[in-house]
Every structure is written in C-alpha cells, then in structure tokens.
LUMKE-549582 format. One record per residue (C-alpha): residue number from 0; x, y, z; chain; residue in one letter. Coordinates in nm, 2 decimals, always signed. Each point is the difference from the previous one (the first is absolute). Layout:
N
(rovo NUM (X Y Z) A a) ...
end
This chain:
307
(rovo 0 (+5.04 -17.75 +10.63) A m) (rovo 1 (+0.29 -0.25 +0.01) A t) (rovo 2 (-0.01 -0.11 -0.36) A a) (rovo 3 (-0.02 +0.25 -0.29) A a) (rovo 4 (-0.04 -0.30 -0.24) A i) (rovo 5 (-0.12 -0.34 +0.09) A h) (rovo 6 (+0.00 -0.28 -0.26) A l) (rovo 7 (-0.15 -0.34 +0.08) A q) (rovo 8 (+0.04 -0.29 -0.25) A g) (rovo 9 (+0.02 +0.23 -0.30) A l) (rovo 10 (-0.01 -0.18 -0.33) A e) (rovo 11 (+0.01 +0.09 -0.36) A k) (rovo 12 (-0.03 -0.25 -0.29) A v) (rovo 13 (+0.01 +0.15 -0.35) A y) (rovo 14 (-0.18 -0.13 -0.30) A a) (rovo 15 (+0.19 -0.30 -0.12) A g) (rovo 16 (+0.07 -0.13 +0.35) A g) (rovo 17 (+0.30 +0.21 +0.09) A k) (rovo 18 (+0.00 +0.04 +0.38) A r) (rovo 19 (+0.16 +0.34 +0.08) A a) (rovo 20 (-0.09 +0.00 +0.37) A l) (rovo 21 (-0.03 -0.32 +0.21) A d) (rovo 22 (-0.16 +0.07 +0.34) A g) (rovo 23 (+0.20 +0.32 +0.09) A v) (rovo 24 (-0.05 +0.09 +0.37) A t) (rovo 25 (+0.18 +0.30 +0.15) A l) (rovo 26 (-0.05 +0.32 +0.20) A e) (rovo 27 (+0.15 +0.34 -0.06) A v) (rovo 28 (+0.03 +0.18 +0.33) A p) (rovo 29 (-0.15 +0.35 +0.00) A a) (rovo 30 (+0.26 +0.27 +0.00) A g) (rovo 31 (+0.28 -0.22 -0.12) A s) (rovo 32 (+0.22 -0.02 -0.31) A i) (rovo 33 (-0.06 -0.35 -0.12) A f) (rovo 34 (+0.21 -0.17 -0.27) A g) (rovo 35 (-0.17 -0.23 -0.25) A l) (rovo 36 (+0.28 -0.19 -0.18) A l) (rovo 37 (+0.01 -0.28 -0.25) A g) (rovo 38 (+0.16 -0.10 -0.33) A p) (rovo 39 (-0.17 +0.09 -0.33) A n) (rovo 40 (-0.32 -0.18 -0.04) A g) (rovo 41 (-0.04 -0.08 +0.37) A a) (rovo 42 (-0.34 +0.17 +0.02) A g) (rovo 43 (+0.08 +0.35 +0.14) A k) (rovo 44 (-0.16 +0.19 -0.29) A s) (rovo 45 (-0.31 -0.21 +0.02) A t) (rovo 46 (-0.03 +0.06 +0.37) A l) (rovo 47 (+0.04 +0.38 -0.05) A i) (rovo 48 (-0.25 +0.00 -0.29) A n) (rovo 49 (-0.26 -0.18 +0.21) A i) (rovo 50 (+0.03 +0.26 +0.28) A l) (rovo 51 (-0.02 +0.28 -0.26) A a) (rovo 52 (-0.31 -0.14 -0.15) A g) (rovo 53 (+0.16 -0.08 -0.34) A l) (rovo 54 (-0.02 -0.38 +0.04) A v) (rovo 55 (-0.28 -0.21 +0.15) A t) (rovo 56 (+0.11 -0.26 +0.26) A k) (rovo 57 (-0.11 -0.36 -0.04) A t) (rovo 58 (-0.03 -0.07 +0.37) A g) (rovo 59 (+0.10 +0.11 +0.35) A g) (rovo 60 (-0.06 +0.31 +0.20) A r) (rovo 61 (+0.16 +0.34 -0.03) A c) (rovo 62 (-0.04 +0.29 +0.25) A t) (rovo 63 (+0.17 +0.34 -0.04) A l) (rovo 64 (-0.02 +0.27 +0.27) A w) (rovo 65 (-0.30 -0.19 +0.15) A g) (rovo 66 (-0.20 -0.02 -0.32) A f) (rovo 67 (-0.08 -0.33 -0.16) A d) (rovo 68 (+0.08 -0.02 -0.37) A l) (rovo 69 (-0.31 -0.19 -0.09) A d) (rovo 70 (-0.25 +0.21 +0.21) A r) (rovo 71 (+0.16 +0.34 -0.03) A d) (rovo 72 (+0.23 +0.03 -0.31) A p) (rovo 73 (-0.05 +0.38 -0.03) A r) (rovo 74 (+0.14 +0.07 +0.35) A n) (rovo 75 (+0.28 -0.25 -0.06) A v) (rovo 76 (+0.10 +0.19 -0.31) A r) (rovo 77 (-0.04 +0.34 +0.18) A a) (rovo 78 (+0.23 -0.13 +0.28) A s) (rovo 79 (+0.28 -0.10 -0.24) A l) (rovo 80 (+0.25 +0.18 -0.22) A g) (rovo 81 (+0.21 -0.19 -0.25) A v) (rovo 82 (+0.32 +0.12 -0.16) A v) (rovo 83 (+0.05 -0.23 -0.31) A p) (rovo 84 (+0.33 -0.11 -0.14) A q) (rovo 85 (-0.08 +0.14 -0.34) A e) (rovo 86 (+0.03 +0.37 -0.06) A l) (rovo 87 (-0.35 +0.08 -0.13) A l) (rovo 88 (-0.09 +0.36 -0.07) A f) (rovo 89 (-0.18 +0.22 -0.24) A d) (rovo 90 (+0.29 +0.17 -0.17) A a) (rovo 91 (-0.19 +0.33 -0.05) A f) (rovo 92 (-0.12 +0.03 +0.36) A f) (rovo 93 (+0.21 +0.20 +0.24) A t) (rovo 94 (+0.07 -0.15 +0.35) A p) (rovo 95 (-0.25 +0.25 +0.15) A f) (rovo 96 (-0.27 -0.11 -0.25) A e) (rovo 97 (+0.08 -0.37 +0.05) A t) (rovo 98 (-0.06 +0.03 +0.38) A l) (rovo 99 (-0.31 +0.21 -0.04) A e) (rovo 100 (-0.15 -0.25 -0.24) A l) (rovo 101 (+0.08 -0.29 +0.23) A q) (rovo 102 (-0.15 +0.18 +0.30) A a) (rovo 103 (-0.31 +0.06 -0.21) A g) (rovo 104 (-0.03 -0.37 -0.09) A l) (rovo 105 (+0.01 -0.09 +0.37) A f) (rovo 106 (-0.27 +0.26 +0.08) A g) (rovo 107 (+0.23 +0.23 +0.20) A v) (rovo 108 (-0.17 +0.35 +0.02) A p) (rovo 109 (+0.20 +0.29 -0.13) A r) (rovo 110 (+0.02 +0.16 +0.34) A a) (rovo 111 (+0.16 -0.32 +0.15) A r) (rovo 112 (+0.25 -0.06 -0.28) A r) (rovo 113 (+0.37 +0.05 +0.09) A r) (rovo 114 (+0.16 -0.01 -0.34) A t) (rovo 115 (+0.28 +0.25 +0.06) A m) (rovo 116 (+0.07 -0.15 +0.35) A e) (rovo 117 (+0.05 -0.34 -0.16) A l) (rovo 118 (+0.22 +0.14 -0.28) A l) (rovo 119 (+0.22 +0.17 +0.26) A e) (rovo 120 (+0.02 -0.32 +0.20) A a) (rovo 121 (+0.15 -0.19 -0.30) A v) (rovo 122 (+0.22 +0.30 -0.10) A h) (rovo 123 (-0.19 +0.08 -0.32) A l) (rovo 124 (-0.16 +0.34 +0.09) A a) (rovo 125 (+0.23 +0.17 -0.25) A d) (rovo 126 (-0.13 -0.24 -0.27) A k) (rovo 127 (-0.37 +0.04 +0.08) A a) (rovo 128 (-0.09 +0.16 -0.34) A h) (rovo 129 (+0.23 -0.17 -0.25) A v) (rovo 130 (-0.10 -0.29 -0.22) A y) (rovo 131 (+0.05 -0.33 +0.17) A s) (rovo 132 (+0.18 -0.13 -0.31) A r) (rovo 133 (+0.29 +0.24 +0.09) A t) (rovo 134 (+0.06 -0.16 +0.34) A l) (rovo 135 (+0.28 -0.24 +0.06) A s) (rovo 136 (-0.06 -0.36 +0.10) A g) (rovo 137 (+0.06 +0.08 +0.36) A g) (rovo 138 (-0.23 +0.29 +0.00) A m) (rovo 139 (-0.27 -0.21 -0.15) A k) (rovo 140 (+0.04 -0.26 +0.28) A r) (rovo 141 (-0.04 +0.27 +0.26) A r) (rovo 142 (-0.31 +0.13 -0.18) A l) (rovo 143 (-0.15 -0.34 +0.01) A l) (rovo 144 (+0.04 -0.01 +0.37) A i) (rovo 145 (-0.17 +0.34 +0.03) A a) (rovo 146 (-0.28 -0.12 -0.23) A k) (rovo 147 (-0.06 -0.30 +0.22) A a) (rovo 148 (-0.04 +0.22 +0.31) A m) (rovo 149 (-0.25 +0.25 -0.13) A v) (rovo 150 (-0.29 -0.16 +0.19) A h) (rovo 151 (+0.20 -0.05 +0.32) A r) (rovo 152 (+0.00 -0.38 +0.00) A p) (rovo 153 (+0.12 -0.16 +0.33) A p) (rovo 154 (+0.16 -0.28 -0.20) A v) (rovo 155 (+0.25 +0.05 -0.28) A l) (rovo 156 (+0.14 -0.27 -0.23) A i) (rovo 157 (+0.33 +0.07 -0.17) A l) (rovo 158 (+0.07 -0.24 -0.28) A d) (rovo 159 (+0.37 +0.01 -0.09) A e) (rovo 160 (+0.02 +0.38 +0.08) A p) (rovo 161 (+0.38 +0.03 -0.06) A t) (rovo 162 (+0.03 -0.22 -0.31) A a) (rovo 163 (+0.24 +0.17 -0.24) A g) (rovo 164 (+0.09 +0.30 +0.21) A v) (rovo 165 (+0.34 +0.11 +0.11) A d) (rovo 166 (+0.14 -0.03 +0.35) A i) (rovo 167 (-0.07 +0.37 +0.10) A e) (rovo 168 (-0.36 -0.02 -0.11) A l) (rovo 169 (-0.04 -0.33 +0.17) A r) (rovo 170 (+0.11 +0.15 +0.33) A q) (rovo 171 (-0.25 +0.29 -0.06) A m) (rovo 172 (-0.28 -0.24 -0.06) A l) (rovo 173 (+0.09 -0.20 +0.31) A w) (rovo 174 (-0.02 +0.31 +0.21) A e) (rovo 175 (-0.34 +0.09 -0.15) A l) (rovo 176 (-0.12 -0.35 +0.09) A v) (rovo 177 (+0.12 +0.04 +0.36) A r) (rovo 178 (-0.17 +0.34 +0.02) A k) (rovo 179 (-0.33 -0.13 -0.12) A l) (rovo 180 (+0.03 -0.29 +0.25) A n) (rovo 181 (+0.07 +0.24 +0.28) A r) (rovo 182 (-0.32 +0.18 -0.09) A e) (rovo 183 (-0.19 -0.32 +0.06) A g) (rovo 184 (-0.02 -0.15 -0.35) A v) (rovo 185 (+0.04 -0.38 -0.01) A t) (rovo 186 (+0.24 -0.08 -0.28) A i) (rovo 187 (+0.01 -0.33 -0.20) A v) (rovo 188 (+0.32 -0.01 -0.20) A l) (rovo 189 (+0.09 -0.25 -0.28) A t) (rovo 190 (+0.36 +0.02 -0.13) A t) (rovo 191 (+0.27 -0.21 -0.16) A h) (rovo 192 (+0.26 +0.21 +0.18) A y) (rovo 193 (+0.02 -0.21 +0.31) A l) (rovo 194 (+0.23 +0.24 +0.18) A e) (rovo 195 (-0.28 +0.25 -0.03) A e) (rovo 196 (-0.24 -0.24 +0.17) A a) (rovo 197 (+0.26 -0.07 +0.27) A e) (rovo 198 (+0.05 +0.38 +0.06) A e) (rovo 199 (-0.37 +0.11 +0.00) A l) (rovo 200 (-0.23 -0.29 +0.10) A c) (rovo 201 (-0.08 -0.10 +0.36) A e) (rovo 202 (-0.17 -0.32 -0.12) A r) (rovo 203 (+0.03 -0.20 -0.32) A i) (rovo 204 (-0.20 -0.27 -0.17) A a) (rovo 205 (+0.16 -0.21 -0.28) A i) (rovo 206 (-0.24 -0.17 -0.24) A i) (rovo 207 (+0.10 -0.26 -0.26) A n) (rovo 208 (-0.23 -0.19 -0.24) A h) (rovo 209 (-0.30 +0.18 +0.14) A g) (rovo 210 (+0.07 -0.11 +0.36) A r) (rovo 211 (+0.14 +0.18 +0.30) A v) (rovo 212 (+0.34 -0.15 +0.07) A v) (rovo 213 (+0.07 +0.21 +0.31) A v) (rovo 214 (-0.16 +0.29 +0.18) A d) (rovo 215 (+0.23 +0.14 +0.28) A a) (rovo 216 (+0.17 +0.31 +0.13) A t) (rovo 217 (+0.32 +0.10 -0.19) A t) (rovo 218 (+0.21 -0.09 +0.30) A t) (rovo 219 (-0.16 -0.34 +0.02) A e) (rovo 220 (+0.06 -0.06 -0.37) A l) (rovo 221 (+0.37 +0.10 +0.02) A l) (rovo 222 (+0.03 -0.24 +0.29) A a) (rovo 223 (-0.10 -0.29 -0.23) A l) (rovo 224 (+0.32 +0.04 -0.19) A a) (rovo 225 (+0.26 -0.24 +0.13) A h) (rovo 226 (+0.24 +0.00 -0.29) A e) (rovo 227 (+0.30 +0.23 +0.02) A k) (rovo 228 (+0.24 +0.06 -0.29) A r) (rovo 229 (+0.37 +0.01 +0.03) A v) (rovo 230 (+0.21 +0.09 -0.31) A d) (rovo 231 (+0.36 -0.13 +0.01) A v) (rovo 232 (+0.30 +0.04 -0.22) A t) (rovo 233 (+0.27 -0.27 +0.04) A i) (rovo 234 (+0.36 +0.01 -0.10) A g) (rovo 235 (+0.00 -0.28 -0.26) A v) (rovo 236 (-0.23 -0.11 -0.28) A d) (rovo 237 (-0.26 -0.26 +0.11) A a) (rovo 238 (-0.30 -0.17 -0.15) A e) (rovo 239 (-0.18 -0.07 +0.33) A t) (rovo 240 (+0.03 +0.06 +0.37) A l) (rovo 241 (+0.00 -0.27 +0.27) A p) (rovo 242 (-0.34 -0.11 +0.13) A e) (rovo 243 (-0.09 +0.16 +0.33) A i) (rovo 244 (-0.31 -0.09 +0.21) A p) (rovo 245 (-0.24 +0.30 +0.01) A g) (rovo 246 (+0.09 +0.12 -0.35) A v) (rovo 247 (-0.30 -0.02 -0.22) A s) (rovo 248 (+0.16 +0.09 -0.33) A r) (rovo 249 (+0.31 +0.14 -0.16) A v) (rovo 250 (+0.00 +0.22 -0.31) A e) (rovo 251 (+0.32 +0.03 -0.20) A r) (rovo 252 (+0.05 +0.37 -0.10) A l) (rovo 253 (+0.35 -0.04 -0.15) A g) (rovo 254 (+0.31 -0.22 +0.00) A p) (rovo 255 (+0.07 +0.12 +0.36) A r) (rovo 256 (-0.33 +0.15 +0.11) A q) (rovo 257 (-0.29 -0.18 +0.16) A f) (rovo 258 (-0.33 +0.10 +0.16) A a) (rovo 259 (-0.08 -0.22 +0.29) A i) (rovo 260 (-0.35 -0.02 +0.14) A l) (rovo 261 (-0.03 -0.14 +0.35) A h) (rovo 262 (-0.27 -0.05 +0.26) A d) (rovo 263 (+0.10 +0.25 +0.27) A k) (rovo 264 (-0.18 -0.21 +0.26) A r) (rovo 265 (+0.23 -0.29 -0.05) A m) (rovo 266 (+0.33 +0.18 -0.11) A l) (rovo 267 (+0.13 +0.34 +0.08) A t) (rovo 268 (+0.20 +0.19 -0.25) A a) (rovo 269 (+0.31 -0.02 +0.22) A g) (rovo 270 (-0.03 -0.38 +0.03) A a) (rovo 271 (-0.04 -0.03 -0.38) A l) (rovo 272 (+0.31 +0.20 -0.06) A l) (rovo 273 (+0.19 -0.20 +0.26) A a) (rovo 274 (-0.11 -0.33 -0.18) A r) (rovo 275 (+0.12 +0.14 -0.33) A l) (rovo 276 (+0.34 +0.09 +0.14) A q) (rovo 277 (+0.03 -0.33 +0.17) A a) (rovo 278 (-0.05 -0.16 -0.34) A a) (rovo 279 (+0.32 +0.18 -0.11) A g) (rovo 280 (-0.16 +0.28 -0.20) A l) (rovo 281 (+0.17 +0.34 +0.00) A d) (rovo 282 (-0.28 +0.26 +0.04) A l) (rovo 283 (+0.10 +0.32 -0.19) A v) (rovo 284 (-0.33 +0.19 +0.04) A d) (rovo 285 (-0.32 -0.05 +0.19) A v) (rovo 286 (-0.34 +0.18 +0.00) A s) (rovo 287 (-0.33 -0.09 +0.16) A t) (rovo 288 (-0.36 +0.10 -0.07) A r) (rovo 289 (-0.29 -0.03 +0.24) A e) (rovo 290 (-0.32 -0.14 -0.16) A p) (rovo 291 (-0.26 +0.26 -0.10) A d) (rovo 292 (-0.36 +0.01 -0.12) A l) (rovo 293 (+0.10 -0.11 -0.35) A e) (rovo 294 (+0.15 -0.32 +0.13) A d) (rovo 295 (-0.32 -0.08 +0.20) A v) (rovo 296 (-0.22 +0.09 -0.30) A f) (rovo 297 (+0.19 -0.23 -0.23) A l) (rovo 298 (+0.01 -0.28 +0.25) A d) (rovo 299 (-0.37 +0.02 +0.07) A l) (rovo 300 (-0.12 +0.03 -0.36) A t) (rovo 301 (+0.24 -0.28 -0.11) A r) (rovo 302 (-0.11 -0.23 +0.28) A g) (rovo 303 (+0.34 -0.01 +0.16) A r) (rovo 304 (-0.13 +0.14 +0.33) A l) (rovo 305 (-0.32 -0.07 +0.20) A a) (rovo 306 (-0.16 +0.30 +0.17) A a) 
end
C-alpha cells in the first residue's frame, strides 16, 4: 500500500451554504509522518471529522487504509485513531478503566487488550489506578494518545497534540510520535507550531479556504522560500534606507534598526551589505536569518507565494 489516506475531490458544504472543503485532493503516504497545516477556519477540523465519521461529506471520494468511506465506514473507523485537541475524559475513571472501556467499544477481546502496555508506553503506568481528574494536562494528552491506540489502528491523527504544554513535555510527545511511526503507524499531524511540523514531518500539505495550497515534502517546501532577512543597526538615526534592487521590503524596528527582506536569488547578503556601506551607512551590527517553514506558510496563505 502506497497511500494510507487518499482523498479525491473531497467537498463539504454546511447548511447555509458555507463551503468548508472545496475539492480537496491529496495522498498521505503509508508509514509517513504527514503534516496537515492551515490557518484557523481553513477546513482541517472538517477534514478530520469526515475521516472520523463525525461529519458527512458532501462530495468526493475518501479511502483510508484501502477501505472506501462510503462502502466500508466500519473498517475505515477501525483503521483510524484520533487524538482530539480537547482534553475529554470522565473525571471519575482511572486511566486503566478509560483504556479498558475504549477497547470494549472497539470490540477488542479481553485477551487481546494491552492496557498496561499502552500506559507504560506513554509513561503513565504509575498513574493507572488514580482518577483521571488528578492528572496534569500533559498526562491527559499522553492518555489520549494511548486511548486512540487501543485497537491498534494503522493510521493515527494527532490534532494539536502539544497545544499548551511545556517544552520538556513537547519533546517527550515528539519522541512518542517518532516511536509509534517507527513501529509502522502512519501519523497525520495538525499543529500551529510550525517548527514542530518542520522537525517531525516528511511531507506537508497546507490548506486554506478549504483548498490545498501546496502538498510537498518538507525539503521542497523550504526551497520555496526565497526571502532572506537581514537585521542591521546603523550608526545614525534614519527614517528610511536607500532603495536597492532585490530588496522586497524594509521594516523599521527602531531609530537605527531595520529588518531588510531580500530575494536571495537576486541579491546575496554580502552584496546587500556592500550596497548599504557604499551608500555611506555605518553598519554597527548585522544579523541574518534563513527562511523557515513559518515564512513559507505565511507567504502561501497570504497569496504572496505561488507553489
């Protein structure tokens, strides 16, 4: 199997005419960590809810792990685990009871359940029999991942898994995601932390206004970024800097500080600094920043960059 998820012309129009998905076509390679990015309201949640069986699509075709959503919704659901953004628990169930109940709902026989194995995998074995309401936010997020894996789904969707967690826990969750992926689980990750997507994902799709703006490898996406930023501090107060071909825009950070964004295909940082010095400007301090995924994301979703 080459594609864990295949979407062809997926559409969703809600009552009242709001079009949430407008012909979404993409493939999630089996065994990959796939990033699904987009601004708020882009259609990511609708897409996930269609896959999870919570929202009925208006049109198009959806196949997950070889099962067609229209013809075989039960097997689609059995092949998918979803970790929602919201922390939803019964406060008076223990983590052990939570996983046992979830396994029962998926029809997993008692002999095949692996409740303690999953709790150990998410570092919650010592909390197996305490009330879920006593767990920290990070522990609850890890429990949600274990809950989504009780039926051994080959595809796992993580919807903002590190929202609101500290750096140490984020690193722990990243390692857990990598571990699941090494074990053969296909991961679909939605996140607003773009450095997270850049770190984890092999391929990324960006959707905006219900349409796929770009679907490419992370390396290919980063190659789309042509704007480089140079921050300069000059020796005297100035309102503006001289116009230089290849400079797309200049942002004034202070009386003597400017952020200069230039097309690195047309103008190198060295040539830019030479032009500034040739214009009589005394450069006191200089720092440069290579474009990252955040720059590409903003340019694509704001229409400043064509994929």
